[in-house]
C-alpha positions as CSV (number, residue, x, y, z in Angstrom):
1,M,8.2,-18.0,-19.6
2,S,5.2,-15.7,-19.5
3,A,5.3,-11.9,-19.1
4,S,5.0,-10.7,-15.6
5,N,2.5,-8.1,-14.5
6,H,4.2,-5.6,-12.3
7,K,1.2,-3.3,-11.8
8,D,1.0,-4.0,-8.0
9,T,4.8,-3.3,-7.6
10,Y,4.4,0.0,-9.5
11,Q,1.4,1.0,-7.4
12,A,3.2,0.2,-4.1
13,T,6.3,2.1,-5.2
14,G,4.2,5.1,-6.1
15,V,2.3,5.1,-2.8
16,F,5.6,4.6,-0.9
17,L,7.2,7.5,-2.7
18,V,4.2,9.8,-2.1
19,L,4.1,8.8,1.6
20,M,7.9,9.5,1.9
21,G,7.4,12.9,0.2
22,I,4.6,13.8,2.5
23,L,6.5,12.7,5.6
24,Y,9.6,14.6,4.4
25,L,7.6,17.8,3.9
26,L,5.9,17.4,7.3
27,D,9.3,16.9,8.9
28,K,10.7,20.0,7.3
29,W,7.5,22.0,8.2
30,I,6.8,20.9,11.8
31,G,9.9,18.8,12.7
32,F,9.0,15.4,14.2
33,S,12.1,15.5,16.4
34,S,11.1,18.7,18.1
35,H,7.8,17.1,19.0
36,G,9.3,14.0,20.5
37,L,8.8,11.8,17.4
38,P,12.2,11.3,15.9
39,W,11.4,7.7,15.1
40,V,9.0,8.7,12.3
41,M,11.9,9.6,10.0
42,Q,14.5,6.9,11.0
43,K,15.8,4.5,8.4
44,D,14.4,1.4,10.1
45,T,10.9,2.9,10.3
46,M,11.1,3.8,6.6
47,L,11.8,0.1,5.9
48,L,8.8,-0.8,7.9
49,Y,6.6,1.6,5.9
50,A,7.9,0.1,2.7
51,A,7.2,-3.5,3.8
52,V,3.7,-2.7,5.0
53,I,2.8,-0.8,1.8
54,F,4.2,-3.6,-0.5
55,L,2.4,-6.3,1.5
56,W,-0.8,-4.2,1.2
57,F,-0.5,-4.0,-2.6
58,K,0.7,-7.5,-3.3
59,S,-1.5,-9.1,-6.0
60,D,-1.7,-12.7,-4.6
61,K,-4.0,-12.0,-1.6
62,S,-4.1,-15.3,0.3
63,D,-7.2,-16.3,2.2
64,W,-6.4,-16.2,5.8
65,S,-9.8,-17.0,7.2
66,L,-10.2,-19.6,9.9
67,P,-11.4,-23.0,8.9
68,C,-14.1,-23.0,11.6
69,W,-15.3,-19.4,11.0
70,D,-18.8,-20.5,9.9
71,K,-19.3,-22.3,13.3
72,C,-17.6,-19.7,15.4
73,L,-19.2,-16.5,14.2
74,P,-22.9,-17.3,14.7
75,T,-22.3,-18.9,18.1
76,C,-20.1,-16.5,20.1
77,F,-18.9,-13.6,17.8
78,R,-15.3,-14.2,19.0
79,W,-12.8,-15.9,16.8
80,P,-11.0,-17.8,19.5
81,C,-14.1,-19.8,20.4
82,C,-13.4,-22.3,17.6
83,L,-10.1,-23.1,19.2
84,W,-11.9,-24.8,22.1
85,E,-14.2,-26.9,19.8
């Protein structure tokens, strides 16, 4: 079993903790609830922040390009056009 590289996990954890710290300080300073934004500091929104950050930093970036992108882009500049071909 080879050694795992957890660099992307550490980076994502660091970015997440910094973001949570900034949001916490902003919440204490201006109060999101008093401005009609109580959802910013709710638990489920924090989970969403974590999921987005960890997906952003994951190391195995998969290629999600469309198989017909080379035909589609020069012809109409809209990605759904290759669905009709």
